[in-house]
Residue, then its C-alpha position, 0 to 999 in steps of 0.5 A: m480535543e472536545e473543548y477545542l472542537k466546541m471552541r472552533w464551532s462557537e468562534n466560526i465566522p459566519s456563525v453556525g449556531p449553538v454547539p450541537t449535541g446528539d449522535s452527530a455532534v462530534a462528526k459535525m464539529r470535525l467536519l466544520c474544522i476540516a471543510q474550512m471555507n466549505a463548512s456551511a455547505v458541508l454541514r447543510d448537506f450532512a442533514d441529507l445523508s442516508e441513515e447508513d452514511s450518517d451513522t458511519l460518519n457519526v461513529e467513525m469520526a467519534r473514535t479517539g484512538c486513545v485508551g480510556q478517552s472518549f467524547s461526552s455521551n451527549l455528543a457521539p453515538k453510544e457505540a463510540t462512547s460506551r465501549l471504546e474500540g479501535p483502531a481509529f482512522l485518520v483519513y489523510y487528505g480528507p480535508a483537501f477532499l472536502q475543501n476542493l468541492g468545485n461543482d460537486s454536491p457536498v452530500k456526494r463527497l460526504s457519501v464517498l467519505a463514509e464509504i471509505y470509512r466503511c471499507a477501512r472498517e472491513l479491513w480493520p474490524a473494531s476491537v477493544a484491544k485496538a482502542a489505542i491504535n490509529v490507522t492512516i487511510r491515504i486518499d491522495v489519488v482522489k483528493a483533487l478529483s471531481i465526483g464525475d472523474i471518480l465515476d468516469a473511472t468505473l464507466a471505463g471498466d476500472v474499480w476503486l479500491l482501498v488497499k491495505h499496505n501494512e497494519s497501519e496504512a491503506f491507500i485508495e487505488r484505481s485498478s483495472k480488472k486485470k490488476l484486481n485479479k493479480m491482487i486476488a491471486a497474490g492474497q492482497r487485502f483490499q476492499v472495493l468501494d461501492l460507489t452506488c452510495v453516490t448515485l443514491y443522491d442523484t434524483s431521489p431522497p437519500r435512503s439506505r442501500a438496502g432500501a434501494t435494493a428492495a425497491s428495485a427488486 
């Protein structure tokens, strides 16, 4: 997998420069593959992500889901190479989400993707015992929506959830507050997507949500 990613990077047209190294290398190489024609724009905006968002993508996109297999230590964070944990997440329709940019800023799409990974990790805490497990995160319902469409749903009073359907699959779902209360009563496992991660990129330089909260206090 590592050699394939390096090959794709090296052979990309137009050239995107030398094969990257450092904590973000694997994430960048994977993003180049899945974003396809939008790869240059996505990689450019990757540099504008908040530390929280970039750290999330760097770690989660470097998990292999295979026992005893990791990427080289100079290509991914230590968290993903020195202590192999899982499960690893496959974001189903993740490529479509980045390929259907429309008029959206790539950095906002990347931020939503990072939030999806964060919610998934809350539902499936990292564990050495789960290093060989892969979990599918289905984002069918938002794959073709613009960031504006996604935020409009929250303005209408609804929330976006990542709902755990079973031990190997979760779905992004739009929910009314009434439906949300029913899910809570039924003991359904889910996480609410915190889309303030997107609004951080509207008018000011990216920063962590903790920093934003402190600044507004």
